[in-house]
N, CA, C and O of each residue as an XYZ file, in Angstrom:
920
protein
N       0.929     -0.728     -0.521
C      -0.047     -0.062      0.129
C       0.792      1.319     -0.106
O       1.943      1.405      0.321
N       0.224      2.296     -0.737
C       1.308      3.376     -1.489
C       0.414      4.428      0.054
O      -0.742      4.119      0.341
N       1.040      5.433      0.754
C       0.069      5.850      1.478
C       0.825      7.795      1.649
O       2.032      7.788      1.891
N       0.470      8.588      1.585
C       0.926     10.010      2.056
C       0.718     10.418      3.402
O      -0.216      9.800      3.912
N       1.182     11.123      4.044
C       0.989     12.015      5.183
C       1.845     12.971      5.470
O       3.054     13.186      5.381
N       0.548     13.667      5.967
C       1.393     15.082      6.511
C       1.544     15.449      7.295
O       0.679     15.272      8.153
N       2.863     16.324      7.677
C       3.115     16.463      9.290
C       3.980     15.110      9.997
O       3.950     14.354     10.967
N       4.396     15.274      9.328
C       5.165     13.628      9.417
C       6.609     13.990     10.554
O       7.223     13.142     11.202
N       6.820     15.178     10.535
C       8.211     15.321     11.431
C       8.840     14.878     12.587
O       9.993     14.626     12.938
N       7.098     14.852     13.343
C       7.370     14.806     14.297
C       5.251     14.274     14.862
O       4.219     14.332     14.195
N       5.496     13.844     16.261
C       4.518     13.790     16.943
C       3.902     12.342     15.947
O       4.612     11.550     15.328
N       2.007     12.336     16.076
C       1.674     11.102     15.010
C       1.901     11.037     13.999
O       1.832      9.882     13.581
N       2.333     12.190     12.864
C       2.324     11.615     11.732
C       3.919     10.710     11.742
O       4.256      9.693     11.136
N       4.532     11.436     12.536
C       6.240     10.175     12.470
C       5.604      8.922     12.776
O       5.412      8.074     11.904
N       5.256      8.762     14.026
C       4.139      7.634     14.217
C       4.195      6.795     13.145
O       5.022      5.928     12.866
N       2.808      7.310     12.345
C       2.366      6.716     11.540
C       3.726      6.352     10.603
O       4.094      5.185     10.735
N       4.373      7.018      9.854
C       5.847      6.560      9.142
C       5.983      5.065      9.727
O       5.730      3.977      9.209
N       6.682      5.558     11.520
C       7.440      4.402     11.740
C       6.379      3.072     11.983
O       6.825      2.195     12.723
N       5.544      2.943     11.636
C       4.760      1.840     11.756
C       4.385      1.564     10.528
O       4.185      0.366     10.329
N       4.226      2.253      9.659
C       3.737      1.752      8.264
C       4.928      0.974      7.641
O       4.860     -0.102      7.047
N       6.573      2.093      8.014
C       7.348      1.153      7.588
C       7.531      0.017      7.801
O       7.996     -0.743      6.951
N       7.120     -0.429      9.288
C       7.700     -1.132      9.607
C       6.884     -2.782      9.442
O       7.160     -3.889      9.904
N       5.787     -2.276      8.556
C       5.000     -3.366      8.303
C       5.054     -3.390      6.674
O       4.264     -4.185      6.165
N       5.623     -2.864      6.051
C       6.669     -2.940      4.342
C       5.492     -1.866      3.689
O       5.105     -2.283      2.598
N       4.816     -0.547      4.117
C       4.338     -0.263      2.973
C       5.391      0.801      2.505
O       6.597      0.712      2.738
N       4.829      1.743      1.866
C       5.559      2.639      0.728
C       4.554      3.783      1.087
O       3.335      3.722      0.921
N       5.497      5.202      1.783
C       5.705      6.537      1.698
C       5.610      7.563      1.751
O       6.037      8.025      2.809
N       5.027      8.611      0.731
C       5.602     10.176      0.903
C       5.020     10.860      2.374
O       3.945     10.646      2.935
N       5.943     11.601      2.703
C       5.701     11.983      3.566
C       5.882     13.368      3.694
O       7.088     13.612      3.736
N       5.208     14.351      3.772
C       4.872     15.937      3.822
C       5.349     16.090      5.193
O       4.995     15.356      6.116
N       6.682     17.684      5.364
C       7.133     18.568      6.008
C       6.920     20.482      5.384
O       6.797     21.249      4.429
N       7.012     20.315      6.819
C       7.498     22.358      6.119
C       9.084     21.814      6.125
O       9.674     21.966      5.055
N       9.673     21.328      6.985
C      11.408     22.265      6.940
C      12.220     20.322      6.914
O      12.859     19.955      7.901
N      12.030     19.365      5.698
C      12.681     18.554      5.612
C      14.310     18.141      6.167
O      14.839     17.159      6.689
N      14.656     19.245      5.805
C      16.228     19.399      6.338
C      16.387     19.637      7.989
O      17.458     19.450      8.567
N      15.209     20.060      8.638
C      15.144     19.934      9.903
C      14.701     18.842     11.036
O      14.622     18.914     12.262
N      14.354     17.418      9.747
C      13.379     17.056     10.041
C      14.338     15.208     10.588
O      14.135     14.082     10.136
N      14.978     15.513     11.293
C      16.102     14.607     11.592
C      15.890     13.054     11.665
O      16.565     12.226     11.053
N      14.433     12.690     12.846
C      14.302     11.550     12.517
C      13.709     10.845     11.435
O      14.085      9.792     10.920
N      12.725     11.568     11.155
C      12.087     10.983      9.637
C      13.027     11.142      8.554
O      12.633     10.803      7.438
N      14.585     11.746      8.717
C      15.732     11.668      7.645
C      16.316     10.189      7.806
O      16.693      9.417      6.925
N      16.275      9.994      9.442
C      17.161      8.638      8.924
C      16.061      7.613      9.027
O      16.445      6.498      9.380
N      14.900      7.742      8.816
C      13.871      6.793      8.909
C      14.052      6.546      7.188
O      13.795      5.382      6.882
N      14.407      7.338      6.140
C      14.090      7.329      4.935
C      15.511      7.173      4.437
O      15.737      7.140      3.227
N      16.482      7.075      5.346
C      17.894      6.260      4.601
C      17.794      4.865      5.016
O      18.518      4.039      4.460
N      16.997      4.517      5.908
C      16.745      3.149      5.926
C      15.898      2.428      5.814
O      15.823      1.368      6.435
N      14.766      2.992      4.699
C      13.904      2.727      3.853
C      14.227      1.556      2.932
O      13.847      0.447      2.555
N      15.088      2.417      2.815
C      15.289      1.499      1.441
C      14.174      2.014     -0.287
O      13.751      1.457     -1.300
N      14.167      3.330      0.330
C      13.995      3.846     -0.967
C      11.806      3.718     -0.602
O      10.853      4.084     -1.290
N      11.887      3.061      0.708
C       9.869      3.073      0.581
C       9.465      4.616      1.737
O       8.357      4.883      2.202
N      10.297      5.115      1.866
C       9.709      6.459      2.234
C      10.532      7.354      1.499
O      11.693      7.066      1.208
N       9.937      8.528      1.154
C      10.496      9.917      0.225
C       9.685     10.919      1.031
O       8.455     10.868      1.044
N      10.422     11.884      1.744
C      10.019     13.117      1.770
C      10.152     14.178      1.299
O      11.184     14.677      0.848
N       8.655     14.808      1.392
C       8.611     16.128      0.201
C       8.886     17.317      1.205
O       8.998     16.997      2.388
N       8.995     18.503      0.910
C       8.608     19.815      1.446
C       7.392     20.092      1.426
O       7.135     20.089      0.222
N       6.202     20.400      2.125
C       4.991     21.002      2.485
C       4.620     21.804      3.472
O       4.855     21.573      4.658
N       3.878     23.026      2.937
C       2.882     23.292      4.119
C       1.770     23.566      3.417
O       1.683     24.226      2.381
N       0.892     23.007      4.051
C      -0.579     22.747      4.099
C      -1.224     24.253      3.817
O      -2.190     24.535      3.108
N      -0.450     25.048      4.532
C      -0.969     26.770      4.300
C      -0.772     27.124      3.374
O      -1.331     28.205      3.186
N      -0.023     26.664      2.290
C       0.556     27.722      0.852
C       0.189     26.479     -0.476
O       0.510     25.336     -0.802
N      -0.712     27.633     -0.931
C      -1.244     26.527     -2.307
C      -0.778     26.140     -2.986
O      -1.003     25.113     -3.627
N       0.713     27.505     -3.082
C       1.852     26.469     -4.153
C       2.413     25.240     -3.776
O       2.458     24.142     -4.332
N       2.908     25.750     -2.509
C       3.516     24.223     -1.764
C       2.727     22.814     -1.963
O       3.350     21.979     -2.618
N       1.420     22.430     -1.480
C       0.593     22.025     -2.018
C       0.736     21.503     -3.459
O       0.877     20.339     -3.833
N       0.680     22.408     -4.036
C       0.705     21.770     -5.588
C       1.548     21.508     -6.172
O       1.464     21.091     -7.327
N       3.088     21.750     -5.262
C       4.008     21.309     -5.712
C       4.212     19.775     -4.797
O       5.084     19.172     -5.423
N       3.918     19.191     -3.986
C       3.557     18.280     -3.150
C       3.352     17.148     -3.857
O       4.122     16.221     -4.110
N       1.592     17.435     -4.307
C       0.614     16.615     -5.590
C       1.623     16.329     -6.662
O       1.372     15.251     -7.200
N       2.614     16.890     -7.124
C       3.410     16.799     -8.223
C       4.685     15.912     -8.129
O       5.142     15.017     -8.840
N       5.112     16.560     -6.877
C       6.156     15.328     -6.845
C       5.864     13.810     -6.685
O       6.423     12.817     -7.151
N       4.235     14.057     -5.436
C       4.095     12.573     -5.207
C       3.572     11.635     -6.926
O       3.634     10.424     -7.141
N       3.188     12.520     -7.687
C       3.021     12.063     -9.026
C       1.570     11.829     -9.547
O       0.978     10.813     -9.182
N       0.972     12.716    -10.377
C      -0.136     12.663    -10.740
C      -0.531     10.903    -11.940
O      -1.488     10.262    -12.373
N       0.163     10.900    -11.945
C       0.560      9.406    -12.617
C       0.565      8.504    -12.138
O       0.296      7.588    -12.916
N       0.833      8.051    -10.674
C       0.968      6.867     -9.946
C       0.022      6.806     -9.018
O      -0.755      7.560     -8.432
N       0.297      5.766     -9.054
C      -1.678      5.330     -8.024
C      -1.065      5.418     -6.847
O      -0.063      4.736     -6.635
N      -1.748      6.565     -5.581
C      -1.811      6.306     -4.144
C      -3.103      5.892     -3.384
O      -4.244      6.340     -3.500
N      -2.634      4.950     -2.603
C      -4.261      4.236     -2.039
C      -4.548      4.617     -0.685
O      -5.478      4.066     -0.095
N      -3.532      5.902      0.126
C      -4.424      6.401      1.191
C      -3.796      7.729      1.379
O      -2.637      8.078      1.153
N      -4.934      8.481      1.899
C      -4.332      9.958      2.403
C      -4.125      9.976      3.644
O      -4.664      8.931      4.010
N      -3.599     10.587      4.763
C      -3.599     10.899      6.080
C      -3.501     11.876      6.543
O      -2.608     12.049      7.373
N      -4.464     13.010      6.162
C      -3.607     14.299      7.188
C      -3.968     15.005      8.229
O      -4.850     15.744      8.668
N      -2.387     14.223      8.601
C      -2.447     14.640     10.190
C      -1.968     16.254     10.393
O      -2.721     16.633     11.290
N      -1.204     17.267     10.065
C      -0.709     18.056     10.459
C      -1.636     19.313     10.341
O      -2.477     19.664      9.513
N      -1.185     19.807     11.408
C      -2.256     20.674     12.443
C      -1.014     21.559     13.071
O       0.215     21.581     13.129
N      -2.653     22.553     13.667
C      -1.642     23.364     14.531
C      -2.455     23.435     16.120
O      -3.497     22.788     16.222
N      -2.067     24.054     17.066
C      -3.538     24.195     17.875
C      -3.845     25.949     17.751
O      -4.922     26.165     17.195
N      -3.221     26.988     18.097
C      -3.453     27.965     18.077
C      -3.309     28.873     19.604
O      -2.682     28.275     20.479
N      -3.799     30.140     19.935
C      -4.097     30.619     20.890
C      -4.892     30.148     21.680
O      -5.902     30.053     20.982
N      -5.255     29.630     23.061
C      -6.341     29.852     23.928
C      -7.274     31.306     24.671
O      -6.621     31.704     25.635
N      -8.000     31.780     24.560
C      -8.339     33.138     24.242
C      -9.467     33.559     24.264
O     -10.116     33.649     23.221
N     -10.004     33.943     25.552
C     -11.686     34.727     25.310
C     -11.550     35.543     23.948
O     -10.669     36.044     23.249
N     -12.954     35.382     23.976
C     -13.851     36.204     22.791
C     -13.147     37.590     23.244
O     -12.212     38.005     22.560
N     -13.484     38.164     24.143
C     -12.716     39.637     24.026
C     -11.353     40.222     23.780
O     -10.978     41.369     23.539
N     -10.748     39.111     23.913
C      -8.897     39.364     23.335
C      -9.073     38.418     22.501
O      -8.306     37.535     22.884
N      -9.787     37.943     21.304
C      -9.402     36.868     20.472
C      -8.370     37.425     19.385
O      -8.759     38.302     18.613
N      -7.034     36.924     19.305
C      -6.634     37.125     17.649
C      -6.922     36.460     16.843
O      -6.655     35.259     16.830
N      -7.889     37.407     15.461
C      -8.385     36.413     14.844
C      -7.680     36.295     13.481
O      -8.082     35.516     12.616
N      -6.464     37.211     13.301
C      -5.236     36.567     12.481
C      -4.786     34.993     12.867
O      -4.706     34.046     12.085
N      -4.472     35.006     14.551
C      -4.203     33.318     14.951
C      -5.144     32.506     14.195
O      -4.712     31.704     13.368
N      -6.703     32.674     14.455
C      -7.558     31.576     14.271
C      -7.595     31.617     12.472
O      -7.184     30.556     12.002
N      -7.913     32.401     11.677
C      -7.310     32.174     10.607
C      -6.546     31.417      9.867
O      -6.839     30.846      8.817
N      -4.989     31.432     10.774
C      -3.758     30.899     10.118
C      -4.191     29.306     10.625
O      -3.692     28.351     10.030
N      -5.141     29.089     11.750
C      -5.392     27.741     12.533
C      -5.975     27.396     11.568
O      -5.415     26.555     10.864
N      -7.417     27.944     11.131
C      -8.260     27.071     10.107
C      -7.386     27.487      8.654
O      -8.079     27.751      7.672
N      -6.463     27.523      8.569
C      -6.019     27.477      7.158
C      -4.984     26.480      7.154
O      -4.572     25.869      6.168
N      -4.601     26.369      8.342
C      -3.919     24.788      8.383
C      -4.856     23.629      8.343
O      -4.859     22.851      7.389
N      -5.815     23.480      9.580
C      -6.454     22.427     10.449
C      -7.564     21.872      9.132
O      -8.038     20.754      8.929
N      -7.741     23.311      8.298
C      -9.314     22.836      7.792
C      -9.227     23.356      5.936
O      -9.995     22.960      5.059
N      -7.986     24.385      5.749
C      -8.208     24.752      4.453
C      -6.965     23.447      3.849
O      -6.763     23.081      2.691
N      -6.354     23.024      5.036
C      -5.194     22.095      3.903
C      -5.113     20.879      3.787
O      -4.252     20.241      3.180
N      -6.252     20.400      4.523
C      -6.714     19.119      4.228
C      -7.482     19.288      3.165
O      -7.258     18.462      2.280
N      -8.501     20.243      2.882
C      -8.951     20.493      1.447
C      -8.185     20.612      0.572
O      -8.053     19.687     -0.229
N      -7.421     21.817      0.448
C      -6.237     21.687     -0.685
C      -5.418     20.396     -0.843
O      -5.089     20.192     -2.011
N      -5.033     19.528     -0.008
C      -4.056     18.572     -0.428
C      -5.100     17.808     -0.522
O      -4.913     18.489     -1.530
N      -6.040     17.088     -0.547
C      -7.382     16.449     -0.530
C      -7.267     16.486     -2.479
O      -6.932     15.499     -3.135
N      -7.612     17.778     -3.056
C      -8.231     17.792     -4.454
C      -7.027     17.984     -5.008
O      -7.091     17.745     -6.214
N      -5.569     18.429     -4.535
C      -4.543     18.269     -5.266
C      -4.173     16.717     -5.408
O      -3.203     16.550     -6.147
N      -4.705     15.571     -4.887
C      -3.711     14.533     -4.769
C      -5.323     13.639     -5.256
O      -5.180     12.419     -5.175
N      -6.189     13.911     -5.539
C      -7.467     13.505     -6.536
C      -6.788     12.454     -7.413
O      -6.615     11.272     -7.118
N      -6.421     13.096     -8.575
C      -5.861     11.960     -9.425
C      -5.181     10.518     -8.792
O      -5.607      9.379     -8.982
N      -4.426     10.776     -8.276
C      -3.829      9.888     -7.639
C      -4.291      8.778     -6.779
O      -4.071      7.569     -6.701
N      -5.333     10.035     -5.892
C      -6.366      8.769     -4.998
C      -6.782      8.063     -5.855
O      -6.533      6.860     -5.770
N      -7.725      8.679     -7.214
C      -8.253      7.574     -7.923
C      -7.787      6.623     -8.743
O      -8.440      5.803     -9.388
N      -6.308      6.808     -8.674
C      -5.344      5.719     -8.901
C      -5.037      4.832     -8.278
O      -4.330      3.969     -8.799
N      -5.411      4.726     -7.073
C      -5.070      3.688     -6.017
C      -6.492      2.803     -5.864
O      -7.640      3.133     -6.161
N      -5.966      1.524     -5.272
C      -6.932      0.431     -5.488
C      -7.802      0.798     -3.740
O      -8.863      0.214     -3.517
N      -7.317      1.604     -2.842
C      -7.882      1.859     -1.686
C      -9.036      2.550     -1.730
O     -10.158      2.062     -1.597
N      -8.693      4.029     -1.972
C      -9.741      5.311     -2.509
C      -9.465      5.624     -0.516
O     -10.241      6.546     -0.266
N      -8.960      5.354      0.387
C      -9.453      6.019      1.649
C      -8.278      7.136      1.688
O      -7.111      7.162      1.296
N      -9.402      8.323      2.550
C      -9.016      9.515      3.357
C      -9.092      9.706      4.126
O     -10.207     10.194      4.312
N      -8.449      9.653      5.106
C      -8.466      9.848      6.756
C      -8.142     11.319      6.645
O      -7.479     11.903      5.788
N      -9.054     11.991      8.205
C      -8.266     13.238      8.417
C      -8.122     13.123      9.631
O      -9.064     12.670     10.282
N      -6.809     13.528     10.333
C      -7.000     13.573     11.630
C      -7.789     14.910     12.240
O      -7.478     16.058     11.925
N      -8.970     14.535     13.260
C      -9.459     15.585     13.652
C      -8.907     15.724     15.262
O      -7.746     15.416     15.532
N      -9.638     16.106     16.065
C     -10.016     15.542     17.633
C     -11.391     16.032     18.537
O     -12.165     16.977     18.384
N     -11.343     15.316     19.197
C     -13.092     15.546     20.127
C     -13.071     16.986     20.424
O     -14.155     17.317     20.905
N     -12.483     17.686     20.350
C     -12.965     19.303     20.787
C     -13.155     19.912     19.484
O     -13.051     21.136     19.399
N     -13.516     18.962     18.085
C     -14.363     19.511     17.127
C     -15.539     19.259     17.515
O     -16.488     19.643     16.832
N     -15.729     18.576     18.667
C     -17.505     17.537     18.337
C     -18.156     18.965     19.168
O     -17.591     19.398     20.173
N     -19.514     19.665     18.553
C     -20.259     20.930     19.119
C     -21.185     19.748     20.292
O     -20.992     20.195     21.422
N     -21.847     18.791     20.352
C     -22.171     18.259     21.271
C     -21.360     18.209     22.442
O     -21.787     18.751     23.461
N     -19.923     17.467     22.448
C     -19.437     17.034     23.030
C     -18.556     18.305     24.098
O     -17.864     18.011     25.072
N     -18.783     19.522     23.663
C     -17.965     20.904     23.787
C     -18.614     21.270     25.151
O     -19.455     22.149     24.963
N     -18.535     20.956     26.281
C     -18.734     21.691     27.509
C     -18.000     22.477     28.503
O     -18.604     22.819     29.520
N     -16.913     22.769     28.358
C     -15.924     24.034     28.684
C     -15.771     24.932     28.368
O     -15.396     25.913     29.011
N     -16.152     24.789     26.723
C     -15.657     25.962     25.597
C     -14.104     26.481     25.888
O     -13.405     25.758     26.599
N     -13.493     27.831     25.308
C     -12.023     28.087     24.939
C     -11.378     27.514     23.758
O     -11.718     26.447     23.247
N     -10.465     28.241     23.360
C     -10.052     27.504     21.871
C     -10.527     27.778     20.777
O     -10.206     27.181     19.750
N     -11.161     28.492     20.813
C     -12.075     29.013     19.699
C     -11.570     28.500     18.428
O     -12.120     27.535     17.897
N     -10.223     29.272     17.730
C      -9.529     28.879     16.840
C      -9.284     27.305     16.272
O      -9.547     26.884     15.145
N      -8.768     26.658     17.277
C      -8.393     24.697     17.248
C     -10.058     24.324     16.933
O     -10.478     23.949     15.838
N     -10.737     24.488     17.945
C     -12.157     24.094     17.986
C     -12.867     24.071     16.310
O     -12.779     23.245     15.402
N     -13.600     25.423     16.432
C     -13.084     25.526     14.926
C     -13.214     25.278     13.502
O     -14.078     25.352     12.627
N     -11.946     24.938     13.639
C     -11.241     24.335     12.580
C     -11.653     22.774     12.303
O     -11.880     22.195     11.240
N     -11.665     22.214     13.938
C     -11.590     20.865     13.626
C     -13.193     20.734     13.449
O     -13.567     19.667     12.964
N     -14.344     21.833     13.834
C     -15.509     21.429     13.667
C     -15.652     21.540     11.642
O     -16.325     20.912     10.824
N     -14.914     22.358     11.557
C     -15.261     22.574     10.217
C     -14.551     21.651      9.164
O     -14.991     21.776      8.020
N     -13.485     20.705      9.348
C     -13.347     20.161      8.994
C     -13.795     18.616      9.041
O     -13.348     17.890      8.153
N     -14.750     17.994     10.134
C     -15.372     17.201     10.471
C     -16.126     17.237      9.284
O     -16.245     16.330      8.460
N     -16.984     19.169      9.248
C     -17.940     18.780      8.077
C     -17.393     18.734      6.746
O     -18.073     18.173      5.887
N     -16.110     19.302      6.380
C     -15.834     19.428      5.462
C     -15.222     18.144      4.629
O     -15.061     18.151      3.408
N     -14.956     17.202      5.374
C     -15.084     15.432      5.744
C     -16.389     15.212      5.058
O     -16.368     15.066      3.836
N     -17.618     15.169      5.754
C     -18.508     14.411      5.475
C     -18.938     14.740      4.009
O     -19.442     13.849      3.325
N     -18.703     16.320      3.380
C     -19.043     16.451      1.987
C     -18.144     16.114      0.848
O     -18.205     16.127     -0.381
N     -16.904     15.671      2.187
C     -16.172     14.617      0.549
C     -16.747     13.226      0.236
O     -16.913     12.630     -0.828
N     -17.094     12.782      2.020
C     -17.726     11.553      1.351
C     -18.955     11.604      0.539
O     -19.376     10.541      0.083
N     -19.456     12.479      0.349
C     -21.022     12.732      0.000
C     -20.795     12.835     -1.932
O     -21.420     12.271     -2.830
N     -19.585     13.847     -1.975
C     -19.367     13.835     -3.418
C     -18.251     12.679     -3.965
O     -18.164     12.557     -5.187
N     -17.407     11.838     -3.118
C     -16.908     10.685     -3.621
C     -17.246      9.479     -3.486
O     -16.853      8.537     -4.174
N     -18.221      9.441     -2.316
C     -18.635      8.054     -2.496
C     -18.748      7.630     -3.448
O     -18.426      6.446     -3.350
N     -19.137      7.944     -4.782
C     -19.948      7.112     -5.918
C     -18.458      6.494     -6.494
O     -18.308      5.383     -7.002
N     -17.739      7.197     -6.343
C     -16.508      6.612     -6.924
C     -15.544      5.262     -6.055
O     -14.466      4.712     -6.280
N     -16.734      5.113     -4.867
C     -15.425      4.224     -4.109
C     -14.489      4.771     -3.283
O     -13.590      4.038     -2.870
N     -14.525      5.890     -2.971
C     -13.953      6.400     -1.407
C     -14.273      5.863     -0.582
O     -15.201      5.062     -0.698
N     -13.702      6.055      0.490
C     -14.225      5.930      2.029
C     -13.399      7.426      2.591
O     -12.260      7.889      2.533
N     -14.162      7.655      2.911
C     -13.354      9.210      3.451
C     -14.268      9.063      5.203
O     -15.473      8.873      5.366
N     -13.104      9.244      6.382
C     -13.482      9.942      7.438
C     -12.810     10.798      8.381
O     -11.604     10.876      8.148
N     -13.167     11.398      9.272
C     -12.724     12.159     10.326
C     -12.365     10.581     11.718
O     -13.078      9.611     11.973
N     -10.979     10.995     12.306
C     -10.370     10.108     13.083
C     -10.026     10.824     14.178
O      -9.280     11.791     14.019
N     -10.366     10.581     15.114
C      -9.881     11.377     16.780
C      -8.941     10.501     17.416
O      -9.331      9.438     17.898
N      -7.085     11.041     17.488
C      -6.307     10.864     18.124
C      -6.609      9.780     19.449
O      -6.439      8.596     19.740
N      -7.137     10.956     19.989
C      -7.290     10.700     21.730
C      -6.387     11.626     22.286
O      -5.376     12.039     21.719
N      -6.650     11.839     23.046
C      -5.792     12.891     23.892
C      -4.161     12.521     24.427
O      -4.006     12.073     25.563
N      -3.052     12.735     23.571
C      -1.731     11.871     23.161
C      -0.225     12.718     23.748
O      -0.012     13.918     23.921
N       0.406     11.848     23.893
C       1.815     12.904     24.558
C       2.997     13.020     23.730
O       4.160     12.618     23.710
N       1.703     14.195     22.627
C       2.831     14.864     21.820
C       2.821     16.161     22.071
O       1.979     16.521     22.895
N       3.949     17.505     21.306
C       3.929     18.291     21.792
C       2.622     19.638     21.483
O       2.535     20.863     21.578
N       1.929     18.685     21.150
C       0.729     19.655     21.544
C      -0.087     19.052     22.348
O      -0.870     19.876     22.820
N      -0.311     17.770     22.807
C      -0.892     17.197     23.708
C      -0.697     17.522     25.300
O      -1.520     17.718     26.193
N       1.337     17.490     25.280
C       1.717     17.911     26.761
C       1.842     15.980     27.040
O       1.412     15.025     26.394
N       2.738     16.112     28.464
C       3.569     15.200     28.826
C       2.210     14.269     29.915
O       2.368     13.188     30.483
N       1.283     14.910     29.911
C       0.106     14.041     30.818
C      -0.846     13.872     30.385
O      -1.871     13.948     31.063
N      -0.852     13.601     29.189
C      -2.000     12.549     28.127
C      -1.592     11.631     28.705
O      -0.561     11.312     29.296
N      -3.223     10.917     28.299
C      -3.176      8.950     28.950
C      -2.354      8.546     27.899
O      -1.574      7.815     28.510
N      -2.026      8.525     26.827
C      -2.184      7.963     25.347
C      -0.347      8.236     25.022
O       0.183      9.323     25.248
N       0.419      7.018     24.465
C       1.560      7.151     23.974
C       1.029      7.584     22.504
O      -0.118      7.675     22.066
N       2.227      7.806     21.939
C       1.724      7.867     20.029
C       1.546      6.733     19.718
O       0.458      6.259     19.389
N       2.990      5.927     19.807
C       2.424      4.467     19.378
C       1.081      3.950     19.719
O       0.457      3.526     18.746
N       0.428      3.874     20.970
C      -0.715      3.615     21.080
C      -1.930      3.839     20.241
O      -2.753      3.062     19.757
N      -1.756      5.476     20.209
C      -2.695      5.699     19.091
C      -2.787      5.262     18.363
O      -3.871      4.738     18.107
N      -1.484      5.140     17.324
C      -1.197      5.398     16.652
C      -1.629      3.876     15.211
O      -1.860      3.813     14.003
N      -1.484      2.735     16.651
C      -1.922      1.432     16.236
C      -3.446      1.502     16.272
O      -4.025      1.203     15.228
N      -3.952      1.749     17.009
C      -5.282      2.168     17.454
C      -5.947      2.594     16.194
O      -6.671      1.899     15.481
N      -5.629      3.729     16.035
C      -5.764      4.137     14.122
C      -5.558      3.327     12.885
O      -6.166      3.241     11.817
N      -4.409      2.715     13.431
C      -4.137      2.355     11.533
C      -5.105      1.133     11.484
O      -5.798      0.783     10.529
N      -4.999      0.515     12.813
C      -6.518     -0.914     12.849
C      -7.888     -0.160     12.539
O      -8.616     -0.935     11.918
N      -8.461      0.994     12.735
C      -9.492      1.601     12.350
C      -9.722      1.605     10.953
O     -10.688      1.113     10.370
N      -8.460      2.380     10.317
C      -8.221      2.422      9.021
C      -8.025      1.243      7.775
O      -8.245      1.245      6.564
N      -7.474      0.210      8.786
C      -7.252     -1.075      8.124
C      -9.000     -1.860      7.782
O      -9.186     -2.603      6.818
N      -9.850     -1.572      8.560
C     -11.162     -1.930      8.266
C     -11.935     -1.077      7.995
O     -13.138     -1.086      8.256
N     -11.275     -0.172      7.394
C     -12.836      0.660      6.745
C     -13.672     -0.116      5.355
O     -13.475     -0.985      4.507
N     -14.325      0.498      5.632
C     -15.251     -0.158      4.498
C     -16.171      0.650      3.702
O     -16.248      1.344      4.715
N     -17.092      1.344      2.709
C     -18.298      1.657      2.645
C     -19.094      1.896      3.722
O     -19.091      3.124      3.816
N     -19.770      1.456      4.584
C     -20.284      1.932      5.429
C     -19.845      3.017      6.426
O     -20.513      3.899      6.966
N     -18.506      2.703      6.525
C     -18.141      3.575      8.090
C     -17.752      5.312      7.022
O     -17.299      6.321      7.563
N     -18.161      5.184      5.151
C     -17.907      6.708      5.510
C     -18.460      7.487      5.795
O     -19.662      7.428      6.054
N     -17.454      8.912      5.863
C     -18.498      9.818      6.396
C     -18.815     10.203      7.602
O     -19.449     11.190      7.976
N     -18.085      8.931      8.471
C     -18.751      9.148      9.943
C     -16.853      9.786     10.744
O     -15.731      9.942     10.262
N     -17.455      9.951     12.080
C     -16.470     10.632     13.059
C     -16.063      9.444     14.263
O     -16.832      8.820     14.994
N     -14.978      9.400     14.200
C     -14.610      7.781     15.057
C     -13.626      8.826     15.806
O     -13.147      9.939     15.589
N     -13.584      7.354     17.290
C     -12.476      7.863     18.046
C     -11.296      6.868     17.500
O     -11.483      6.226     16.466
N      -9.817      6.744     18.391
C      -8.615      6.177     17.817
C      -8.643      4.317     18.013
O      -7.856      3.439     17.659
N      -9.932      4.299     18.734
C      -9.840      3.019     19.137
C     -11.372      2.242     18.371
O     -11.816      1.137     18.683
N     -11.973      3.211     17.298
C     -13.018      2.532     16.485
C     -14.349      3.143     16.920
O     -15.329      3.129     16.175
N     -14.359      3.634     18.037
C     -16.051      3.798     18.779
C     -16.342      5.397     17.998
O     -15.688      6.410     17.749
N     -17.392      5.017     17.857
C     -18.234      6.719     16.692
C     -18.437      7.976     17.649
O     -19.424      8.088     18.376
N     -17.722      8.626     17.600
C     -17.958     10.130     18.098
C     -19.549     10.764     17.760
O     -20.290     10.224     16.939
N     -19.934     12.016     18.552
C     -21.045     12.478     18.426
C     -20.406     13.893     17.458
O     -19.225     14.070     17.159
N     -21.434     14.672     17.149
C     -20.741     15.482     15.899
C     -21.178     16.731     17.268
O     -20.929     17.927     17.115
């Protein structure tokens, strides 16, 4: 299987790369600064050509276009995992930094939209036709009982809606598109107090991704496969 993964220099993205390489898959990894992604480059050197590292800033349309070109419109791609994301600031409404909110939306919502659209020709050539958006439980409107984090919550709720639209548009072509919450994970974003280690979260998420079929399309899942409220 051939995967494309964004945000692959650290955290969940890097762990996706590790686990997929260990089981024999091929990966095109996108990172903002490939030369600074030391762990990713080490994996690439030992991958026997199964891991290719490309520059990618999902908030930049030109960078997204170049990444899609590098992946190759004439080459089949089986699974896209939109993992790149930013947390943004946590501020009250009265002091909201709207530039930060817009930047968070550009990465977390528009980024997956840009990249999925750019990679559609390659995904259409793939056998699996799976698109996975790494979202968050903080994007659930029904489950929001504490507020805060305007930009992050908005961006993930909007990403969930974008995923649902993709599902409705692409399901007739055999695509399976889902939103997947990794849980609270010990990453730079999640912090050291989180209950899940990256390897645990990614292992569970890959089990969910591997089991995907048409009936799962357009739905919002936790890392362990439990469906979450919108």
